[in-house]
C-alpha positions in Angstrom: 4.2 -219.7 -24.4 6.4 -217.3 -26.2 4.3 -214.3 -25.2 4.3 -215.4 -21.6 8.1 -215.6 -21.6 8.3 -212.1 -23.2 6.0 -210.6 -20.6 8.0 -212.3 -17.8 11.2 -210.9 -19.3 9.7 -207.4 -19.5 8.4 -207.5 -15.9 11.8 -208.7 -14.7 13.6 -205.9 -16.5 11.2 -203.3 -15.2 11.6 -204.6 -11.7 15.4 -204.5 -11.9 15.3 -201.0 -13.4 13.0 -199.6 -10.8 14.9 -201.4 -8.0 18.1 -199.9 -9.2 16.6 -196.4 -9.3 15.5 -196.9 -5.7 19.0 -197.8 -4.6 20.6 -194.9 -6.6 18.2 -192.3 -5.4 19.6 -191.9 -1.8 23.1 -191.5 -3.1 22.0 -188.7 -5.4 20.1 -186.9 -2.7 21.3 -183.3 -2.3 21.5 -181.9 1.1 21.3 -178.2 0.3 18.8 -177.5 3.1 21.4 -178.7 5.7 24.0 -176.5 4.2 21.8 -173.4 4.1 20.5 -174.1 7.6 24.1 -174.1 8.9 24.9 -170.9 7.2 21.7 -169.3 8.6 22.6 -170.4 12.1 25.9 -168.6 11.6 23.9 -165.4 11.1 24.1 -165.1 7.4 21.1 -164.4 5.2 20.4 -167.3 2.8 20.6 -165.7 -0.6 20.9 -167.1 -4.1 24.7 -166.9 -3.7 24.5 -169.1 -0.6 22.3 -171.6 -2.4 24.6 -171.7 -5.4 27.6 -172.2 -3.1 25.8 -175.1 -1.3 25.1 -176.6 -4.7 28.8 -176.6 -5.4 29.3 -178.5 -2.2 26.7 -181.1 -3.3 28.7 -181.6 -6.5 31.9 -182.2 -4.5 33.6 -178.8 -5.0 34.2 -178.2 -1.3 36.9 -175.6 -1.9 34.7 -173.6 -4.2 31.7 -173.9 -1.9 33.6 -172.7 1.1 35.1 -169.8 -0.8 31.7 -168.7 -2.1 30.1 -169.0 1.4 33.0 -167.0 2.9 32.4 -164.3 0.2 28.7 -164.3 1.1 29.7 -163.5 4.8 29.8 -166.9 6.4 32.7 -167.4 8.9 35.4 -169.9 7.7 34.5 -172.7 10.0 30.8 -172.4 9.4 31.4 -172.3 5.6 33.6 -175.4 5.7 31.1 -177.3 7.9 28.1 -176.3 5.7 29.9 -177.5 2.6 30.7 -180.8 4.2 27.1 -181.2 5.2 26.1 -180.6 1.5 28.7 -183.1 0.2 27.8 -185.8 2.7 24.1 -186.1 3.1 22.9 -188.1 6.2 
């Protein structure tokens, strides 16, 4: 009986752990492609600098993201919008 209780406890813990990971995964989803697509639609080549800037947006540094995208050639409005897309995935 003790072994059965231990197995049930392990299975319950595993289920809670995997279930928690499933709920946390969408929140951690980065939307770098949406950011880079918006920059590309503004007529700017998607370079490593653009991807790095979009990564800053994903991590919540909207000011740094917009500044880096502007330096990469994106117009101010497109840079701000792209960074917001990165920070707030659908």
